[in-house]
matplotlib code that plots the C-alpha trace (Angstrom):
import matplotlib.pyplot as plt

x = [5.1, 2.1, -0.4, -3.8, -7.0, -8.2, -4.8, -5.1, -8.6, -7.5, -4.6, -6.9, -9.3, -6.5, -5.1, -8.6, -9.2, -5.8, -6.8, -10.1, -8.4, -6.0, -9.0, -10.6, -7.4, -7.2, -10.7, -10.2, -7.0, -8.8, -11.9, -9.4, -7.9, -11.2, -11.9, -8.9, -9.6, -13.0, -11.9, -9.5, -12.1, -14.5, -11.9, -11.0, -14.7, -15.1, -12.0, -13.7, -17.1, -15.4, -13.6, -16.8, -18.7, -15.7, -16.1, -19.8, -19.5, -16.8, -19.2, -22.2, -19.9, -18.8, -21.1, -20.2, -16.6, -17.4, -19.1, -16.3, -13.7, -16.1, -16.3, -12.5, -11.8, -13.9, -12.5, -9.0, -10.0, -11.4, -8.2, -6.1, -8.3, -8.1, -4.3, -3.7, -5.9, -3.9, -0.8, -2.1, -3.3, 0.0, 1.8, -0.3, -0.1, 3.6, 3.7, 1.2, 3.5, 6.3, 4.9, 3.1, 6.7, 8.3, 5.4, 5.7, 9.5, 8.8, 6.0, 7.8, 10.9, 8.6, 6.7, 9.8, 11.2, 8.1, 7.8, 11.1, 10.7, 7.2, 8.9, 11.8, 9.2, 7.3, 10.0, 11.1, 7.5, 7.3, 10.7, 9.5, 6.4, 7.9, 10.4, 7.8, 5.4, 8.5, 9.5, 5.8, 5.4, 8.7, 8.0, 4.3, 6.1, 8.7, 5.8, 3.7, 6.8, 7.4, 3.9, 3.9, 7.0, 5.9, 2.5, 4.3, 6.9, 3.8, 2.2, 5.2, 5.5, 1.9, 2.4, 5.4, 3.7, 0.5, 3.0, 4.7, 1.5, 0.1, 3.1, 3.2, -0.2, 0.2, 3.1, 1.2, -2.1, 0.0, 2.0, -1.2, -3.3, -0.6, 0.0, -3.6, -5.2, -3.2, -6.3, -7.2, -3.8, -4.7, -8.2, -6.5, -3.6, -6.2, -8.0, -4.8, -3.6, -7.0, -6.6, -3.2, -4.4, -7.1, -5.1, -2.5, -5.3, -6.5, -3.0, -2.3, -5.6, -5.0, -1.3, -3.0, -5.4, -2.8, -0.5, -3.6, -4.1, -0.5, -0.7, -4.0, -2.6, 0.8, -1.4, -3.5, -0.1, 1.1, -2.3, -2.3, 1.1, 0.8, -1.0, 1.5, 4.3, 2.6, 2.3, 6.0, 6.8, 4.7, 6.2, 9.4, 8.4, 7.0, 10.2, 12.1, 9.6, 10.0, 13.7, 13.5, 11.0, 13.5, 16.1, 14.2, 13.2, 16.7, 17.6, 14.9, 16.1, 19.6, 18.3, 16.2, 19.1, 20.7, 17.4, 17.0, 20.6, 19.6, 16.2, 18.2, 20.9, 18.0, 16.4, 19.8, 20.2, 16.9, 17.3, 20.5, 18.7, 20.0, 16.9, 15.0, 17.4, 16.4, 12.6, 13.2, 15.0, 12.1, 9.5, 11.5, 11.5, 7.9, 7.2, 9.4, 7.6, 4.4, 5.3, 6.5, 3.5, 1.4, 3.5, 3.0, -0.7, -0.8, 1.2, -1.4, -4.3, -2.8, -2.0, -5.6, -6.8, -5.1, -6.3, -9.7, -9.3, -8.1, -10.8, -13.3, -11.9, -11.8, -15.3, -16.5, -14.6, -16.2, -19.7, -19.0, -17.9, -20.8, -23.2, -21.8, -21.8, -25.5, -26.2, -24.4, -26.4, -29.8, -28.8, -27.8, -31.1, -33.1, -31.0, -31.7, -35.4, -35.3, -33.5, -36.1, -39.0, -37.8, -37.4, -39.7, -42.3, -40.3, -37.3, -39.2, -40.7, -37.9, -34.9, -32.6, -34.7, -34.9, -33.9, -30.3, -29.2, -28.4, -26.0, -27.4, -25.1, -26.5, -30.0, -29.3, -27.1, -28.1, -24.7, -23.0, -23.8, -22.4, -19.0, -16.0, -12.3, -11.5, -10.4, -10.2, -13.7, -14.6, -12.5, -14.0, -17.5, -16.9, -15.5, -18.0, -21.2, -23.9, -23.8, -26.2, -28.9, -26.8, -23.8, -25.9, -27.3, -23.8, -22.6, -25.5, -24.9, -21.1, -22.0, -24.4, -21.7, -19.3, -21.6, -22.3, -18.5, -18.0, -20.8, -19.7, -16.1, -17.3, -19.5, -16.3, -14.5, -17.4, -17.6, -13.8, -14.0, -16.8, -15.1, -11.8, -13.8, -15.7, -12.3, -11.0, -14.2, -13.8, -10.1, -11.1, -9.0, -11.6, -10.9, -13.0, -12.3, -11.2, -11.2, -14.6, -15.8, -14.6, -18.3, -18.7, -15.9, -16.7, -14.9, -15.2, -17.2, -18.0, -21.6, -23.0, -26.2, -28.8, -29.0, -32.1, -33.8, -32.4, -34.2, -35.7, -32.6, -31.4, -27.9, -25.7, -24.9, -21.4, -20.5, -19.0, -17.4, -19.4, -17.5]
y = [-98.1, -97.4, -95.2, -96.6, -95.5, -94.0, -92.2, -90.9, -89.6, -87.8, -86.5, -85.2, -83.9, -82.0, -80.6, -79.5, -77.9, -76.0, -74.8, -73.6, -71.8, -70.1, -69.1, -67.6, -65.7, -64.3, -63.3, -61.8, -59.7, -58.5, -57.5, -55.7, -53.9, -52.8, -51.6, -49.7, -48.0, -47.2, -45.6, -43.7, -42.5, -41.5, -39.6, -37.8, -37.2, -35.9, -33.5, -32.3, -31.6, -29.8, -27.7, -27.1, -26.1, -23.6, -21.8, -21.8, -20.3, -17.8, -16.8, -16.6, -14.2, -12.3, -9.5, -8.9, -8.7, -6.4, -4.3, -4.4, -3.6, -0.4, 0.3, 0.2, 2.3, 4.9, 4.8, 5.1, 8.1, 9.8, 8.9, 10.3, 13.5, 14.0, 13.7, 16.1, 18.7, 17.8, 18.7, 21.9, 23.0, 22.3, 24.1, 27.1, 26.8, 26.8, 30.1, 31.7, 30.9, 31.9, 35.3, 35.5, 34.8, 37.7, 40.1, 39.0, 39.5, 43.0, 43.7, 42.4, 44.7, 47.8, 47.1, 46.8, 50.1, 51.8, 50.6, 51.6, 55.1, 55.4, 54.2, 56.9, 59.6, 58.8, 58.9, 62.3, 63.7, 62.3, 64.0, 67.4, 67.5, 66.6, 69.3, 71.7, 71.0, 71.3, 74.4, 75.7, 74.8, 76.2, 79.3, 79.7, 78.8, 81.6, 84.1, 83.5, 83.9, 87.2, 88.4, 87.5, 89.3, 92.2, 92.2, 92.0, 94.9, 97.1, 96.5, 97.2, 100.6, 101.4, 100.5, 102.8, 105.7, 105.6, 105.7, 108.6, 110.5, 109.9, 111.3, 114.3, 115.1, 114.8, 117.2, 119.8, 119.5, 120.0, 122.9, 124.4, 123.9, 125.1, 128.1, 129.1, 128.2, 127.3, 126.9, 124.1, 122.3, 119.7, 118.9, 118.7, 116.8, 114.3, 114.4, 113.8, 110.9, 109.4, 109.8, 108.4, 105.6, 105.1, 105.6, 103.2, 100.5, 101.1, 100.5, 97.6, 96.3, 96.7, 95.4, 92.3, 92.1, 92.4, 89.7, 87.3, 87.9, 87.4, 84.2, 83.1, 84.0, 82.0, 79.0, 79.3, 79.3, 76.2, 74.6, 75.4, 74.3, 71.2, 69.7, 71.0, 69.5, 66.1, 66.3, 67.3, 64.1, 62.0, 63.4, 62.7, 59.1, 58.6, 60.0, 57.2, 54.6, 55.9, 55.7, 52.1, 51.4, 53.0, 50.9, 47.7, 48.7, 49.5, 46.0, 44.3, 46.5, 45.2, 41.7, 41.8, 43.7, 40.3, 39.0, 42.1, 41.2, 37.6, 38.6, 41.2, 38.7, 36.3, 39.3, 40.0, 36.2, 36.0, 39.2, 37.9, 34.6, 32.1, 31.2, 31.6, 29.1, 26.7, 27.4, 26.9, 23.8, 22.4, 23.7, 21.9, 18.8, 18.7, 19.3, 16.6, 14.2, 15.3, 14.9, 11.4, 10.6, 11.7, 9.6, 6.4, 7.1, 7.4, 3.8, 2.4, 3.7, 2.4, -1.0, -1.2, -0.4, -3.3, -5.6, -4.6, -5.4, -8.8, -9.5, -8.2, -10.6, -13.5, -12.9, -12.8, -16.4, -17.4, -16.5, -18.3, -21.7, -21.6, -21.0, -24.1, -26.0, -25.1, -26.6, -29.7, -30.0, -29.6, -32.0, -34.6, -33.9, -34.7, -37.9, -38.8, -38.2, -40.1, -43.0, -42.9, -43.2, -46.6, -48.0, -51.2, -51.2, -53.7, -51.6, -48.3, -50.2, -52.8, -51.5, -53.8, -57.0, -59.5, -62.8, -62.9, -66.7, -68.6, -71.6, -74.8, -74.7, -71.3, -72.4, -75.3, -73.4, -69.8, -69.1, -68.1, -65.2, -63.5, -62.4, -61.6, -61.6, -59.2, -56.3, -53.9, -54.3, -53.7, -50.5, -49.4, -50.1, -48.4, -45.2, -44.6, -42.8, -41.2, -43.8, -43.9, -46.4, -47.9, -48.2, -49.7, -52.5, -53.2, -53.5, -55.9, -58.2, -58.3, -59.2, -61.8, -63.4, -63.3, -65.1, -68.0, -68.5, -68.8, -71.0, -73.3, -73.4, -74.6, -77.4, -78.3, -78.7, -80.7, -83.0, -83.8, -84.4, -86.9, -88.5, -89.0, -90.4, -93.0, -94.2, -94.6, -96.4, -98.9, -99.6, -100.2, -97.3, -95.3, -93.7, -91.2, -87.9, -85.7, -82.5, -80.6, -79.7, -76.3, -75.3, -75.7, -73.6, -70.7, -67.5, -64.0, -63.1, -59.8, -59.1, -57.0, -55.1, -54.9, -51.9, -49.6, -46.2, -43.2, -39.8, -41.0, -41.9, -45.3, -45.5, -48.4, -48.1, -48.7, -52.2, -52.6, -55.5, -57.2, -58.5]
z = [-34.3, -36.3, -34.8, -34.0, -35.5, -32.1, -31.7, -35.5, -34.9, -31.5, -33.4, -36.1, -33.8, -31.7, -35.2, -35.9, -32.6, -32.8, -36.3, -35.0, -32.2, -34.6, -36.7, -33.8, -32.4, -36.1, -36.1, -32.6, -33.9, -37.0, -34.8, -32.4, -35.2, -36.6, -33.3, -32.8, -36.1, -35.2, -32.1, -33.8, -36.4, -33.5, -31.9, -34.9, -35.6, -32.0, -32.7, -35.8, -34.0, -31.2, -33.7, -35.7, -32.2, -31.2, -34.7, -34.6, -31.0, -32.4, -35.3, -32.7, -30.6, -33.5, -33.2, -29.8, -30.5, -33.4, -30.9, -28.3, -30.9, -31.9, -28.3, -27.8, -31.0, -29.8, -26.2, -27.9, -30.1, -27.1, -24.9, -27.9, -28.1, -24.1, -24.1, -26.7, -25.3, -21.8, -23.7, -25.4, -22.3, -20.2, -22.8, -22.5, -18.7, -19.0, -21.2, -18.8, -16.0, -17.6, -18.4, -14.7, -13.5, -15.1, -14.2, -10.5, -10.4, -11.9, -9.4, -6.4, -7.2, -7.7, -4.6, -2.6, -3.9, -3.3, 0.0, 1.1, -0.3, 1.3, 4.6, 4.5, 3.2, 6.3, 8.7, 7.4, 7.6, 11.1, 12.2, 10.5, 12.3, 15.6, 15.1, 14.1, 17.0, 19.6, 18.2, 18.3, 22.0, 22.9, 21.2, 22.9, 26.5, 25.9, 24.5, 27.6, 29.9, 28.6, 28.6, 32.3, 33.1, 31.0, 33.0, 36.1, 35.2, 34.3, 37.6, 39.7, 37.6, 38.1, 41.8, 42.0, 40.2, 42.5, 45.4, 44.1, 43.2, 46.5, 48.2, 45.6, 46.0, 49.9, 50.1, 47.7, 49.7, 53.0, 51.9, 50.3, 53.3, 55.6, 53.7, 53.2, 56.5, 59.4, 61.6, 60.0, 59.8, 62.6, 60.9, 57.4, 59.0, 60.6, 57.4, 55.4, 57.8, 57.3, 53.6, 53.6, 55.7, 53.3, 50.4, 51.7, 52.6, 49.2, 47.6, 49.8, 48.7, 45.1, 45.4, 47.1, 44.3, 41.7, 43.5, 43.7, 40.1, 39.2, 41.2, 39.4, 36.1, 36.8, 38.3, 35.0, 32.9, 34.8, 34.4, 30.6, 30.0, 31.7, 28.7, 26.6, 28.5, 28.4, 24.8, 24.7, 26.9, 24.6, 21.8, 23.0, 23.8, 20.3, 19.0, 21.2, 19.9, 16.1, 16.7, 17.9, 14.7, 12.6, 13.7, 13.4, 9.8, 8.9, 10.1, 8.1, 5.0, 5.6, 6.1, 2.8, 1.0, 0.5, -0.9, -3.2, -4.6, -5.4, -7.0, -8.9, -9.9, -11.1, -13.0, -14.7, -15.4, -16.9, -18.7, -20.0, -21.6, -19.3, -17.7, -21.2, -22.6, -19.9, -20.4, -24.3, -23.7, -21.6, -24.1, -26.9, -24.9, -24.4, -27.8, -29.0, -26.6, -27.7, -31.2, -30.3, -28.6, -31.7, -34.0, -31.7, -31.8, -35.6, -35.8, -33.3, -35.4, -38.8, -36.9, -35.5, -39.2, -40.6, -37.8, -38.5, -42.2, -41.5, -38.7, -41.3, -44.0, -41.5, -40.5, -44.0, -44.6, -41.4, -42.4, -45.9, -44.0, -41.8, -44.6, -46.2, -42.8, -42.4, -46.0, -45.2, -41.8, -43.6, -46.0, -43.1, -41.3, -44.6, -45.2, -41.5, -41.9, -45.0, -43.1, -40.2, -42.9, -44.1, -40.7, -39.8, -37.3, -35.2, -35.4, -34.3, -31.3, -30.5, -32.2, -30.4, -30.0, -26.9, -28.7, -26.8, -27.2, -24.0, -23.8, -22.5, -19.4, -18.5, -18.7, -16.5, -13.7, -14.0, -13.0, -16.2, -18.3, -21.4, -21.0, -23.2, -22.5, -24.9, -22.7, -25.8, -26.6, -22.8, -22.6, -26.1, -24.7, -21.5, -22.9, -25.5, -24.9, -27.0, -29.7, -32.5, -33.5, -36.2, -33.9, -31.3, -33.7, -34.9, -31.4, -30.5, -33.5, -32.5, -28.9, -30.0, -32.5, -29.5, -27.4, -29.9, -30.7, -26.9, -26.4, -29.5, -27.9, -24.5, -26.2, -28.3, -25.0, -23.3, -26.4, -26.5, -22.5, -23.2, -25.9, -23.7, -20.7, -23.4, -24.6, -21.2, -20.3, -23.4, -22.4, -18.8, -17.6, -16.4, -13.2, -10.8, -12.1, -9.2, -11.1, -11.5, -14.8, -16.0, -16.6, -12.8, -11.8, -9.6, -11.2, -11.3, -14.3, -16.0, -16.4, -19.3, -18.9, -21.9, -24.0, -22.6, -23.7, -21.8, -22.3, -25.6, -27.4, -27.4, -25.7, -24.6, -20.9, -19.9, -19.4, -15.6, -14.4, -11.2, -8.6]

ax = plt.figure().add_subplot(projection="3d")
ax.plot(x, y, z, "-o")
ax.set_aspect("equal")
plt.show()
């Protein structure tokens, strides 16, 4: 069955709508690809700017790095000199300690021998002095005893002589008197008796006086010899004490004999070369360690010299690159100044304008605003900040074109709906529409804010979804 004119027209209109929809989808795809390329280019450019910024900061910090490296280099030199001085000082101290040890051992042996000899000599001197004093005291006591005995014998002899002389004289006088004068015998006898009594009393007095003198002399001898006896007793106690001291010193000497033998063995071992070999081995180890440290330090110095040369070379290259970058920056700034010179007065005052077209439906209902179903565009706009004026103008033009395309699509849909209703009315098949117009649907829409100036630079605020 052949199609009617209205059906052909409707089919043709449907094909045209499908073609328009396909073209819109193709434009949308192309725009998405363009936006993706732009995002990749912006990311690459941002990476390059970050790299240039790091290089610039490295160049700015280069003098500080050089100064720190010089300080570290001087500190390293001072540390090397200090370690070398410490090593030399330690070697000198080791040699001095070795010499001092030998001298100390020899001096200790000499001191011990001298002490033993002095001790033995002192003991002998003390014994001789004790014997000499004891002999002197004994001799003095014997001499005084003999003197007392001699005085006693002399006194006894003198007394006997006096008695004999008295008897002899008395007999002689008696016989003489008796022979010459008998008359006076009684008188003479009486006189003789009286003289005899006087003589006897005189002799008794003399004997008593001599006896008292003897007792006084004996008492004086006892008193005088008491101090000597005390001295003798003190000397005996001192002798006993010295004997104890000698015994203790002998014990100490016996105890120190083992130490002396040990020291003599060590001295013999040292003199034989065993300890000297140990000290020589230790000295050789220290010298080898010192040589290794010096070699390591020299290698480190060479490495540091190479690194410094590489660093200087890299710094020179960096300086050249920064000079080129500075020239390019000046060139870009001059070009930007030239571009600003050719801007119109309207672009300087209102760089984005305010003539944003609105659809008739939006002007009537005030419920619909500009929106875009392109999620990639929304994401690109929301993640991009700090746009330049050129990019802002391009974004404004693109958003305006998107809004016009959407309004055109809505008008075409409304036109198709009206035509369908007219055809139904002509064919008497018109029925009340239970569905609401798609324009009156209350849906969640995305709102976009206008670009505003921030801090003197024209920037696009991030587009956010309004719930």
